[in-house]
SELUM-124621 format. One record per residue: x, y negated, z of N, C-alpha, C, O, CB in turn. Coordinates in steps of 0.2 Angstrom, whole numbers, plus 5000, padded with zeros to 4 digits. Last residue first. Glycine has a CB too. Example, Ala and Ser with C-alpha at 12.3 -4.5 7.8 and 13.67 -1.06 7.14 Angstrom:
<midrens>
506450115035506850055036506450005039506749945040507050035029;506650285039506250225039506650165039507150175042505750225045;
</midrens>
This chain:
<midrens>
566653084234567153114238567853114235568253144238566953194239;565652934234566052984231566553014235566852984240566452944225;564152924243564852904243565252954240565253014241565152894250;562852974245563052944238563752924238563952894233562652894237;562753014258562753064253563053034246563253074242562153094252;563752914269563152924266563252974260563852984257562852864263;564952964281564752934275564152954272563953014273565352944270;566152954295565452974292565352934286565552884285564852974297;567352994306567252964299566552994296566553054296567852984294;567253054318567452984318567452954311567652894310568152974321;566053174323566453144318566653074318566153034319566053164311;566353254339565953204335566353184329566953174330565653144339;567153314347566753354343566253314339565953344334566253404348;568853254349568153244349567753294344567953314339568053174345;570253264349569853314353569053304352568653354354569953294360;570553164340570753234339570353284343570053334340571553244340;570053054347569853074340569953144338569553174335570153024335;570953064358570253074359569853094352569453134352569853014362;572053024352572053084355571353104356571153164355572453084362;571752894348571852944343571853014346571553064342572452934339;571852834361571152844358571152894352570752924351570952774355;573152844363572752884368572052884365571652934366572652844375;573552764353573752834353573352874358573152934356574452844354;573052644357572852664351572952744350572552774347573152624345;573752614369573052634370572752664363572252704363572652574371;574952574366574952644367574152664368574052724366575252664374;574952464351574852474359574752554360574452584356574352434361;576252494339575652484341575552494348575952524351575052524337;577852424336577452474339576752454341576652404344577852504346;578352354320578252354328577752404330577352434327577952284329;579452434308578752404310578752404318579052444322578152444307;580552504305580452434303579852404305579752344303580552434295;580452634310580852584314580852514311581052464315581652604313;579052714311579452684307579852624310579552584313578952654301;578252774321578852814319579252784313579752814310578652884317;577252684322577652704328578252734326578752724329577252754332;576552684310576952624312577452644318577952614318576452564314;575952804310576452794305576852734306577452734305576152774298;575052794320575652834321576152824316576752834317575452914321;573952724315574452684319575152724320575652704321574252664325;573052814308573552774304574152744309574652744306573152724301;572052874315572752914315573252874311573752894310572652974312;570852804314571152814321571852844320572252824325570752864325;570552674303570552744304571052764310571652734310570852774298;570552534300570352554307570352634308570252654314569652534308;570752514287571352504292571152524299571652534303571552434292;569452524282569952584281570552574286570852624288570252574273;568952404286568652474288569152524288569252564292568052494284;569652314279569752314286569452384289569752414294569252254289;569252344266569952354268570052354276570452394279570452304265;567952314267568152384266568852394268569052454270568052404258;568052174269567752224274567952294273568052324278566952214274;568652124258568952124264568652164269569052194273568952054267;568452224244568152184248568552184255568852234257567452194250;569852234233569352264237569052214241569352164242569652324241;570752244217570452204223569952254226569552294223570152144220;572152364215571552334213571152294219571252314224571052374209;573852384213573252384218572652334215572752274214573552354224;574452474199574352414203573752424208573352464207574252354198;574552584191575152554193575052494197575552464198575652544188;573452654186573552584183574252554185574452514182573052544186;573352784191573152774184573452704181573552704176572452774184;573752764204574152814200574052804193574452804189573952884202;572852674209573552654208573952704204574352674200573852654215;571752764209571752704204572452674203572652654198571252654207;572052854218572052874211572052824207572352824201571352924210;573152804231572552794228572552824221573052804217572352724228;574452804236574152864236573452864232573152914231574052904242;574752674237575052704232574752774231574852804226575752714233;574152634249573752614243574052654237573752664232573852544242;575052684258574452714258574052694251573852744248573952694264;576052594256576252654254575552704254575552754251576752694259;575452474261575552484254575752554252575452574247576152434252;575152454274574752494271574852504264574552544260574052474272;576052354279576052424282575652474279575652534281575852414290;575752244271576452284270576352354273576552404270577052244273;574052234266574652224271575252274269575152324267574352234278;573752224248573652254254574152234259574752224257573552334253;572752114237573452144239573252184246572752174248573952094240;571652054234571952084228572652114230573052144226572052034223;570152044242570852044243571152084237571052144236570952074250;568651954242569052004239569751994241569951934241568952004232;567151924251567751904250568151964247568152024250568151884257;565551954243566051974248566751944246566951944240566052054248;564251864243564851864238565451884242565851844244564951794234;563551894254563251904248563751904242563651934237562751844246;563851974269564151934264563851954257563852004255564951954264;563551994286563252004280563651954275563651894276562451984280;563752064302563952024297563652044290563552104289564752024296;563652084319563252094313563452044308563351984309562452094314;564452044329564352124328563952134322563952194320563952144334;565351914321565051944326564952014325565252044320564451914328;564951804306565351834312565051864317564451854318565751774315;564051764297564751754296565251774301565851774301564851674295;562651774297563051834295563751824294564151864292562851854288;561951674302562051664295562551724292562751724286562451604293;561851704315561251714311561451714304561051744300560751664313;563151794322562951724319562351744315562451784311563551694316;563051884338563151884330562951814328562651774332562851934326;563552004351563351934348563451934341563851964338563651874352;563752114359563552124352563252054349562752064346563052184352;563952094372564552124368564352134361564852154357564852184371;562752064377563252014377563952034374564351994372563452004385;562052184376561952134371562452084371562652054366561252104372;562952334379562552274381562552224376563052214372562952254387;562952504382563052454377562652394379562052404380562752484370;562852604392563352554393563452514387564052474386564052594394;562052714381562152694387562852654388563252664384562252754392;561152684367561852704369561952674376561952614377562352674364;559852644364559952714365560652734367560852794369559752754359;559752504364559252544367559452614369559352634374558652544363;560852464356560752444363560252484367560352484373560552364363;560452534344561152554347561052524355561252564359561752524344;559352464341559352534342559952554346559852594351559252574336;559952334338559552344344559352414346559352434352558852314342;560652364326560952344332560552354338560852384343561252274332;559452384318559952444320560352424326560552474329560352454313;558952254318558552304321558952374323558852404328557952324317;559952184310559852174318559452224321559652254326559552104319;559852194297560352234300560252234308560352284311561052214298;558852104292558752174291559252224295559152284295558852184283;559351984297558652014300558552084298558252124302558151974297;560451954290560551984296559952014299559952064303560851944302;559851984274560051944279560251984285560152044285559551884280;559552004256559752034263560051984267560451944265560252094262;559451934244558851934249559051964256558651954261558251984246;560151914232560351894239559851884244559751844248560751824238;559751974221559451904222559651884229559351834232558751914222;560452094220560652034215560351974217560551924215560452054208;560952204229560552144231560652084226560952034229560652124238;561352354235561152324228560652264229560052274230560852374223;562552354247561852354246561752314239562052264237561452304251;563552444257563552414251562852414249562552464248564052454246;564052434274563552454269563752414263563852354263562852434272;564852514288564952464282564452484277564452544275565652464280;565052514305564652544299564652494294564352434295563952564302;566252554317566052504312565652544306565852594304566652474309;566252594334566052614327565952554323565552514325565552664327;567352634347566852594345566752614337567252634334567052524346;568252704362567952714355567352664353566952654357567652784354;569552624369568852634370568552644363568652604358568452584373;570852584372570752644368569952664368569852724367571152704372;571052454376570952514381570752574378570652624382570352494386;571452374366571552344373571352404378571652394384571052294375;571152414354571852404355571952394363572552404365572152354351;569852544353570052474354570852474356571152524359569652444360;569752674341569952654348570052584348570352554343570452694351;568452694329569152684331569152664338568752644341569352614326;567452764316567552754324568252744325568752784322567252814328;566652714302567252734305567252714312567152664314567852694301;565452744289565552734297566252754299566352814298564952754301;564752684275565352724278565352704285565352644286565952724274;563352684263563752664269564252714271564252774269563252664275;562252614251562652664253563052644259563152584260563152704248;560652574243561252554247561652624249561352674249561052514254;559352484235559852544235560452524239560652464239560052564228;557952424244558552414241558952484240558852524244559052364245;556852434251556752404245557352394241557452374235556452334245;557252484264556852524259556852494252556752534248556152534262;557952434274558252424267557852464262558152484257558952434267;557252474285557352394284557552384277557452334274557852374289;557352614284556652574284556752504282556352474278556352584291;558652634285558352664279557652624279557452604273558152734280;558952584297559252554291558852574285558752534281560052574291;558252674305558052604305558352564299558052524296558352574312;558952794303558252784301558052714301557652694297557752824306;560152764308560152774301559352774299559252744293560352844299;559852754322560152694318560052704310559852654307560852684320;559352884324558952824326559152764322558752724318558952804333;560452964321559852964318559352904318559052884314559453034320;561352914331561552914324560852914320560752874315562052964322;560752944343560852874341561052864334560752824331561452844345;560653074349560253054343560252984341559852954337559453064344;561553094359560853074361560453054355559953014356560853024366;563153024355562653074357561953054357561852994356562853104363;564052924352563852964347563353014348562953044344564453004344;564352854364564352814358563952854352563652824348565052794355;564352954374563852894374563752864367563252844365564052844380;565453024370564753054370564253004370563753004367564753104375;566452934372566352954365565652984365565352974360566853004363;566452914386566252864381566052884374565652854371566852814381;566753044390566153024391565952964387565352954385566053004399;568153054385567653094382566853074384566453074379567653164385;568752954393568652944386568152984383567752964378569252954382;567852934408568352964404568252954397567652934395568353044406;567652764415567352834413567952864409568352834406566752814408;568152674429568252694422567852764421567852804425569052704421;566952584439567452634438567552654431567052654427567352694443;565952494441566552464439567152514439567652494438566752414444;564752554444565052534450565752504448566152484452565152594454;564252584431563952534435564252504441564152454443563252554437;565852614422565152634424564852574429565152524429565152704429;566652564408566652564415565852584417565452564413566752494418;566852544394567152604397567052604405567352654407567852604395;565452484385565852474390566152534393565752584394565552434396;565352494367565052504374565652494379566252494377564852584374;564852444350565252454356564952474362564352474363565652384357;564652444333564352464339564952474345565452514343564052534338;564452334320564952354325564652374331564252334334565552304326;563952324304563752334310564252364315564452414313563052374311;564152234289564452274294564052274301563952214303565152254294;563752224272563552214278563952254283564152314281562852224280;563752154255564052194260563852174267563652114268564852194260;562952154240562952124246563252174251563052234251562252094249;563152154223563252184229563252134235563652084235563952224229;562252164209562452114213562552144220562052154224561952054213;562152284203562152224199562352164203562752124200561352214197;563252424207562752384208562752314205563252284203562652364216;564452484202563852514201563252464202562752464198563752574205;565552404206565452414199564752444197564452424192565952464196;565352414220565452354217565252354209564952304206566052314218;565452554221564852524222564852454220564252424218564652524229;566852574218566352614214565652574215565352564210566252684217;567552504227567652484220567052514216566752484211568252494217;567252574238567152504238567052484231566652444229567652464242;567752704235567052694236566852624235566352604232566852724243;569152664236568852694229568052684230567752664225569052764228;569252644249569352584245569052604238568852564234570052574244;568952764255568552704257568652654252568152624250568752684264;569952844249569252864248568852804249568352784246568952924252;571152804255570952784248570252804246569952764242571452834243;570852854268570952774267570852764259570452714258571652754268;570752994266570252954269570252874267569752844265570152964276;572053034260571353054258570853004260570452974256571253124261;573252984264573253014258572553024255572353034249573653074257;573052944278573452904273573252924266573152884261574152914274;572353044284572052984283572352934278572052904274572052944290;573253144282572653154279572253084279571953074274572153204284;574353094289574453104282573753114279573653094273574853164280;573853094302574053034299574053044291573852994288574753014302;573753234305573153194304573253124301572853094297572853184311;574953324294574753284300574053244299573853234293575253244302;575053484288574853414287574553384293574153404296574253414281;576353604286575753574290575653504288576053474285575953574298;577453644280576853694279576253664283575653694283577053754282;578453554283578153554276577553594275577153584271578653584271;578453454296578453524294578053524288577553504287578053564300;578353324300579053344298579053414295579453434292579553334303;577053314305577253264299577953294296578053294290577353194302;577053394316576653414310576853374303576953404298575953404311;577853314324578053384322577753404316578053434312577953434328;577053204325577653194323577953264320578253264315578153164328;575953264332575853234325576553224322576553234315575453164325;576453304344576253354339576153324332576353354327575553374342;576853174349577353234348577153284343577453304339577553264355;575653104350576253074346576753134345576953134339576653024350;574953184359574753174352575253154348575353174342574153114352;575653174371575653244367575453234360575653264355575153284371;575353044374576053064373576053124369576553134364576453074380;573953044376574253004371575053024369575153024363574352934374;573853144386573553154379573853114374574053134369572853144380;574453074397574753134394574553154387574853174383574653194399;573552974399574252954397574553014394574953014389574652934403;572453044402572453004396573152994394573252994388572052944398;572853214407572753144408572753104402572953134397573153114414;572153374401572753324403572453254404571853244403573253324397;570953474409571053424404571653384406571753364412570453374402;571453634415571053574415571353524410571853534407571253534422;572153754417571453754413571053694414570453694413571053814416;573353754421572853764426572153764423571653774427572853714432;574153704411574153774413573653794418573453854418574853784416;572953594403573553604407573553684408573153724406573453574413;572553544386572353584392572953604396573453634393571953644390;572953494374572653444379572353484385571953454389572053404376;573353584366573853544369573653494374573953464378574253504363;572153654362572553684367573053634370573253634376572953744363;570753544361571353564358571853594363571853564368571653514353;569253594370569753544369570353574365570453644366570053514376;568353684374568153634369568653584367568553544363567553604372;568953764383568953794376568653744371568653754365568653854376;568753704395569353694392569353714384569753694380569953734396;567153624396567553684397568153674393568153644387567153744394;566753484406566953504399567353564399567953564402567253444395;566653454419566153484416566253514409565853554406565553444416;567753374422567853444423567253484420567353544419567853454431;567953254407567753274414567753344415567853384410567053244416;569453224398568753244398568553264405569053284409568653304393;570653164401570453154395569653164395569253134391570753194389;570753104418570753164413570453144407570053094407570453224416;571652954423571052994422571153054417571553054413570452954419;572752874422572752934426572152974426572153034429572852904433;572352774414572852824411572952884415573152934413573552794409;571652694423571352724417571752784414571452834412571252674411;572552664432572052704434571752734428571552794428571452664438;573352584424573652644427573152694430573252754429574052614434;572552484420572752534415573052594418573052644416573152504410;571452384425571952424429572052484424571752544425571652454436;571252234416571052304417571652334421572252324420570952334411;570952094413571352114419571252184421571152194427571252064424;569252134406569852094406570252114413569952134417569652024406;568652284399568752244404569352194404569852224401568752284411;567852284383568352314387568452264393568352204392569052324383;566852214376566652264380567152294384567052334389566352324376;567952154364567352144367567152214370567252264367566752134362;569752164368569152174363568552174367568452184373569252234359;570952064374570452114376569852104371569652054369570152094383;572652054367571952024368571452084369571452134367571751984361;573952124376573652114370572952084371572652104377573652164365;574652174387574552104387574152074381574052024380575152064388;575152294390574452284390574252214390573752194393574152324396;576452364379576252324384575452314384575152334379576552254384;576952424368576652464372576352424378576052454383577052524375;576752284357577052354358576652394363576052394362577752344360;576252154355576452174362576752244363576852264368575852164366;575852104343576552104344576752124351577352114353576752034343;574652164332574752144339575552154340575852204338574352184344;573852114317574252154321574452124327574252064329574952164317;572652114307572652084313573152124318572952164322571952074316;572352134293573052134295573152104302573552054303573452104290;570952124290571352184289572052194291572352244292571352204282;569652074296570352054298570752114297570952144301570352024305;568052014297568452054293569152034293569351974291568252044285;567652014315567751974309568152024304568452074306568151914309;567752074327567252094323567252054316566852074312566552084326;568752014335568852084332568252104328568352164325568952134338;567551904342568251934342568252004340567852044341568451934349;566451824342566551864336567251904336567451924331566451824330;565351754354565951794353565951824346565451854344566051844358;564851594355564651654353565251694351565551674346564051654347;
</midrens>
């Protein structure tokens, strides 16, 4: 039963740089033709140019290729990063969203009598039925469109009706092909440890039903909640430190500013925060760190262009 990349793994770095030899994530094709993928337009011709950020539109009014989008993304974000009057997407994720996730984790662990955490990972294949690559835009629309959010949220509300809970969802590109996928992390007030994968599985099934190109074989799980696309932890693993590449981010946390130290977080929350799409650009421009795979920047370009939110949170999550 596959559980690759769905375990809580906040520091699962890749040593292949821009090469395409890194491990294939679930739902991405093995031995993929990345030249063809990168030669595709970021969005199909049916998407009007005014729906895309200007840097992703050619002089002829068409979407740039996936490869061009990734390269343009890096140049623009670097320029914004160096400009005092602009804030790059990396800086927003570093200074605002990443700390917010970890602060929310500590908030709900303190608020609930006995917290159970759960994570649902939603994936889809980036290939159509004939084995041809879909454009990143099409994958993004499949993952987030068609009322799938409402269906999954309604199912979780129904299944967890007897519990207080809150959630945060982060969409991230895969390292192996830049394919968008989503992690939904839940904090559940469950002092008697009653929650199991049985309550989360129906939400996975809604994803399989309503998300085109989502297949059960890519959403396997362990019944005891220890791995796979559905995980549940009654006594969540805690991490009292952060990976080196994220320590500067932790320093932006209000808690760090008040205490001068990094407080413990659940491994799942730290993993969720590390998946934010615009964080890898920080590693790319730091000479002391290894280069992330280019697919992450091509995926981050999609995050920039996306009309769908790649960060979502329940109403009870502190802002």
